[in-house]
N, C-alpha and C positions, 0 to 999 in steps of 0.2 A: 504494500500500500504506501502510496507517496505520501511525502509529509506536507502539511497545512502548508508551512512556509514555502514549499515549492509550487505547490497549487494557488497561492497567494500572487508569489512572483507571475506566475504565466498568466492568471487574470489582471494583473494590474500594468503591465508593461506597456501595453499601450498607453496608459496613461500617463506614466514616467517619462515613456521616450517623449513623447507631446510637450510637456514639461518642460522638459531639457531643452528642446526645441525652440521653445518659447522665448529663451535667453537670446539666442544666436544660431545660425547656420551652422550645421557640424556635421563632421564626416563619422562614419562607421566608430574607428575605434577610438575616437575621442568619446564618442555616445557612452563605448562600453566603460572607459575610465572615468567620466563623469558618472554614470552610475553608480560604478563602486564606489567612489570616493562620498557621494553624497549619501549612500545609504549606510556608512562606514563597514563597507565590505560585504553585506549580506545581499546585494545584488550582482554577484559575481555571474555573469550570464557568457557564453560564447558566441563568436561569431554566426555559427550554424542556427543559433536560438535566436539573433538580432538581427540578419537580413530577412527572413521568411516575413516578421513583422515588420520591418520598415519597407517591404513591396506590398504588403496590404495596405498600409496607411498609403502608400504612393498611388495604388489603384484604387481606393476611395477618395483621393482627391485632397488629402487630409497634408501631405508633404509633397513637396517636388525637389527631383533632385535636381544639382547643378554641379558644372564641375568647376573647379577652382585651382588656378595656375598659381600657385605661390610663386615667390621671387627666385626660390632656392627649391630644388627637387621637384618629384613629380607631381602632375596633377592629380585631384584628388576630389572625388565625388563628394560634395556635399548635401545635405540634406535640410530644406526650408520649410517652415510650416506656413500652410495658406491661410489664407481669411478662414475655410471651412475648418481647416484644423484649430484654428483658434476658439473657434465656435465649440467644436467637439471636445477640445480641454476643457472648458467652461461647464458643460456639459457632465461629463466625465467625475471633474473635479467636485461637482456638486452632489452625484451620484453617491461617489466615494466617501465624504462627508458624512452624508445623512446616514448610509452605510453603517462607517465607523462608530458613530454616535451611537447607533441601535446596537450595536455589538458590545459596546464599552457600556451602556446600559444594565442589558443583560448580563453582563459579567459582571457588574458591582452588585446583583443581589437585590438591586432597588427596582422598586417600580416607577415607571416614569409618570411625572407629573401630569395629570388631566390637563389639556386645554381647556380654558375659558369658553363657553360659546355665547 
């Protein structure tokens, strides 16, 4: 049976990649590096996991690849968030925060406060 952490990584990878790309266009290896750093090493994924997700995001119109020719070295394909990607990031962030709050409430053992009507 897969660990909960592995399943959560798989389920949140799109959200996390969109969030990193919201900062600036980034190439694949740098995405992996930033994901690892920002998660304090808990999100260590392989290129074989990253690129299929990037291709899905590209097919959905959420990111676009662009070739970047640095002053030195080889050209790199960088991924840039589109307007649709920014909208999707907001949607996923809102969904995640609601889901996370519900899980926290359940794990606290407390009943949620009833909303006033």
